[in-house]
C-alpha positions in Angstrom: 0.0 0.1 -0.1 1.4 3.3 -1.1 0.8 6.5 1.1 0.1 9.6 -0.8 -0.8 13.2 -0.1 -0.3 14.5 3.4 0.4 11.2 4.9 3.2 10.2 2.6 5.8 10.8 5.4 4.4 8.2 7.5 5.6 5.6 5.5 9.3 6.8 5.7 8.7 7.2 9.5 7.2 3.8 9.8 10.2 2.3 7.9 12.6 4.2 10.2 10.9 3.1 13.3 10.8 -0.6 12.1 14.5 -0.3 11.4 15.3 1.2 14.9 13.4 -1.5 16.6 14.8 -4.3 14.7 18.4 -3.0 15.4 17.7 -2.5 19.0 16.5 -6.2 19.3 18.8 -7.9 16.8 22.2 -6.5 17.9 21.9 -7.6 21.6 20.4 -11.0 20.5 23.1 -11.7 18.2 25.7 -10.7 20.9 23.8 -13.0 23.5 23.7 -16.0 21.1 27.4 -15.8 20.4 28.1 -15.6 24.1 26.0 -18.7 24.6 27.3 -20.9 21.7 29.2 -23.8 22.5 31.9 -25.3 20.4 32.0 -29.1 20.0 35.2 -31.0 20.4 36.5 -32.5 17.0 35.9 -36.2 16.8 38.9 -38.3 17.8 40.4 -35.6 20.0 41.4 -36.7 23.5 39.4 -35.0 26.3 40.5 -31.5 26.8 42.8 -31.4 23.8 41.8 -30.0 20.4 43.5 -29.5 17.2 41.5 -26.5 16.4 41.5 -23.1 18.2 38.4 -23.0 20.6 37.3 -19.6 21.5 36.4 -18.8 25.0 33.9 -16.3 26.3 35.3 -12.9 25.7 37.1 -13.8 22.4 34.2 -13.2 20.1 34.7 -10.1 17.9 31.4 -8.7 16.5 31.4 -6.0 14.0 28.5 -3.5 14.1 28.0 -1.4 11.0 25.3 1.2 11.3 23.8 3.2 8.5 25.6 6.3 9.7 27.3 7.6 12.9 26.0 11.2 13.2 22.5 10.5 14.4 21.4 10.1 18.1 19.6 7.0 17.1 22.8 5.1 15.9 24.6 6.5 19.0 21.9 4.8 21.1 22.4 1.5 19.2 26.1 1.8 19.8 25.5 2.1 23.5 23.1 -1.0 23.5 25.6 -3.1 21.5 28.4 -2.2 23.9 26.3 -2.9 26.9 25.4 -6.3 25.5 29.1 -7.1 24.7 30.2 -6.2 28.1 27.5 -8.4 29.7 28.4 -11.3 27.3 32.2 -10.8 27.5 32.4 -10.1 23.6 34.3 -7.3 21.8 32.1 -4.9 19.7 34.0 -3.2 16.7 31.8 -0.2 15.7 32.3 1.5 12.5 30.0 3.3 10.0 29.8 5.9 7.4 29.5 9.4 8.5 26.0 9.8 6.5 23.6 7.3 5.7 24.0 8.1 2.0 27.5 6.9 1.9 26.8 3.5 0.3 30.5 2.9 -1.1 32.0 3.8 2.4 29.6 1.3 4.2 30.5 -1.4 1.6 34.2 -0.7 2.1 33.9 -1.0 5.8 31.9 -4.4 5.7 34.6 -5.7 3.1 37.3 -4.6 5.6 35.6 -6.5 8.6 35.1 -9.6 6.4 38.9 -9.4 5.5 39.6 -9.2 9.4 37.5 -12.5 9.8 35.4 -11.1 12.6 33.2 -13.6 14.2 29.8 -11.9 13.3 28.7 -8.8 11.5 25.6 -6.8 12.3 24.6 -4.1 10.0 21.9 -1.8 8.9 22.4 -1.5 5.1 22.3 2.0 3.5 21.1 0.3 0.4 20.1 -3.3 0.7 20.5 -3.9 -3.0 24.0 -2.5 -3.2 25.5 -4.6 -0.4 24.0 -8.0 -1.6 27.3 -9.1 -3.4 29.3 -8.1 -0.6 27.5 -10.1 2.1 26.7 -13.2 0.1 
């Protein structure tokens, strides 16, 4: 349904509110989930010995990439992500473009986090279509 006339702004506001609520819910849940995840011991390994690195609580690095960093909303998301990380013993790497229209900058930031092999990336895409090849 398209909003027209004097109520057209409600569609934009509704989308922004939905994005805000989802970020406030998803970021802490992702951090909590990672903090609770258990790694299985590889088959054939003796008890207490593993041939692969097993991450302990506090070793998870979670990149959070907002649409922009200049708005109070994203600062609130940052505070929530950092609080959840402290509670779960994870590390949050926060970086985003200065403005929500800087799609190329956001793409570069995400590519950099992928190269760094962080454990998880939580993002609010500036342009969901432009970032598909980057995150696939």
